[in-house]
C-alpha positions in Angstrom: -108.7 -107.3 -39.6 -108.3 -104.2 -41.8 -110.6 -102.2 -39.5 -108.7 -103.3 -36.4 -105.4 -102.3 -38.0 -106.7 -98.9 -39.0 -108.2 -98.4 -35.5 -104.9 -99.3 -33.9 -103.0 -96.9 -36.2 -105.5 -94.1 -35.4 -105.0 -94.7 -31.6 -101.2 -94.6 -32.1 -101.5 -91.2 -33.9 -103.7 -89.8 -31.2 -101.3 -90.9 -28.5 -98.4 -89.3 -30.4 -100.4 -86.1 -30.7 -101.2 -86.2 -27.0 -97.5 -86.6 -26.1 -96.5 -83.8 -28.5 -99.1 -81.5 -27.0 -97.8 -82.2 -23.5 -94.2 -81.5 -24.6 -95.3 -78.3 -26.3 -97.2 -77.1 -23.2 -94.2 -78.0 -21.0 -91.9 -76.0 -23.3 -94.3 -73.1 -23.3 -94.2 -73.1 -19.5 -90.4 -73.2 -19.5 -90.2 -70.3 -21.9 -92.7 -68.3 -19.7 -90.5 -68.9 -16.7 -87.4 -67.9 -18.7 -89.1 -64.7 -19.8 -90.1 -63.9 -16.2 -86.5 -64.1 -15.0 -85.2 -62.2 -18.0 -82.6 -62.9 -20.6 -78.9 -63.1 -19.8 -78.5 -59.6 -21.3 -81.3 -58.2 -19.2 -79.7 -59.7 -16.1 -76.3 -58.2 -17.0 -77.9 -54.8 -17.6 -79.7 -54.9 -14.3 -76.4 -55.9 -12.5 -74.6 -53.0 -14.2 -77.2 -50.5 -13.0 -76.5 -51.6 -9.4 -72.9 -50.6 -9.7 -72.5 -47.0 -8.6 -71.4 -44.5 -11.2 -70.4 -40.9 -10.8 -72.6 -38.3 -12.3 -71.2 -36.6 -15.5 -70.5 -33.0 -14.6 -71.3 -30.5 -17.4 -69.7 -27.1 -16.5 -71.4 -24.0 -17.8 -70.3 -20.4 -17.2 -72.7 -19.7 -14.3 -73.7 -23.2 -13.2 -73.0 -26.9 -13.4 -75.2 -29.8 -14.4 -74.8 -33.3 -12.7 -76.1 -35.8 -15.2 -76.8 -39.5 -14.9 -74.0 -41.4 -16.7 -76.4 -43.9 -18.2 -79.4 -41.9 -19.5 -78.1 -38.3 -19.3 -81.0 -36.9 -17.2 -80.1 -33.9 -15.1 -80.0 -34.9 -11.5 -78.8 -31.6 -10.0 -78.0 -28.2 -11.2 -75.9 -25.8 -9.1 -74.9 -22.2 -9.4 -71.2 -21.5 -9.7 -71.0 -20.4 -6.1 -72.3 -23.9 -5.0 -76.0 -23.3 -4.2 -78.5 -25.8 -5.6 -80.5 -24.5 -8.4 -82.6 -27.5 -9.4 -83.0 -31.1 -8.2 -80.9 -33.3 -6.0 -78.7 -36.3 -6.4 -80.4 -39.4 -5.1 -79.0 -42.9 -4.6 -80.6 -44.0 -7.9 -81.5 -42.1 -11.1 -85.2 -41.5 -11.0 -85.4 -41.9 -14.8 -83.4 -45.2 -15.5 -82.6 -46.6 -12.1 -78.8 -46.4 -12.4 -77.0 -46.4 -9.0 -75.3 -43.0 -8.5 -72.1 -42.5 -6.5 -72.0 -39.9 -3.8 -71.3 -36.3 -4.7 -68.8 -34.8 -2.3 -69.5 -37.5 0.3 -73.3 -36.8 0.5 -76.4 -38.5 -0.9 -79.9 -37.2 -0.4 
């Protein structure tokens, strides 16, 4: 009788362990899916990057820089008389992915 009771108890512990492992694996799968989608903060940040923002214009004596408002990378540099000196303004910043608003009604 003692051996039967001990064997039953061992079987109960094994069943509990099996159920806990299943739950742990299911939880791990759910966390992996959550990480694949991204956190709420990451989703918000991605949505903010989709909203067009105007370039920050940095005026210098002989030229102007058009910088990304999010990361500060120079998108375009023009001479004071208007000719492009370096780069172009694209629909999205090539460095951080921020959506950029049109400059004077034109986007390359």
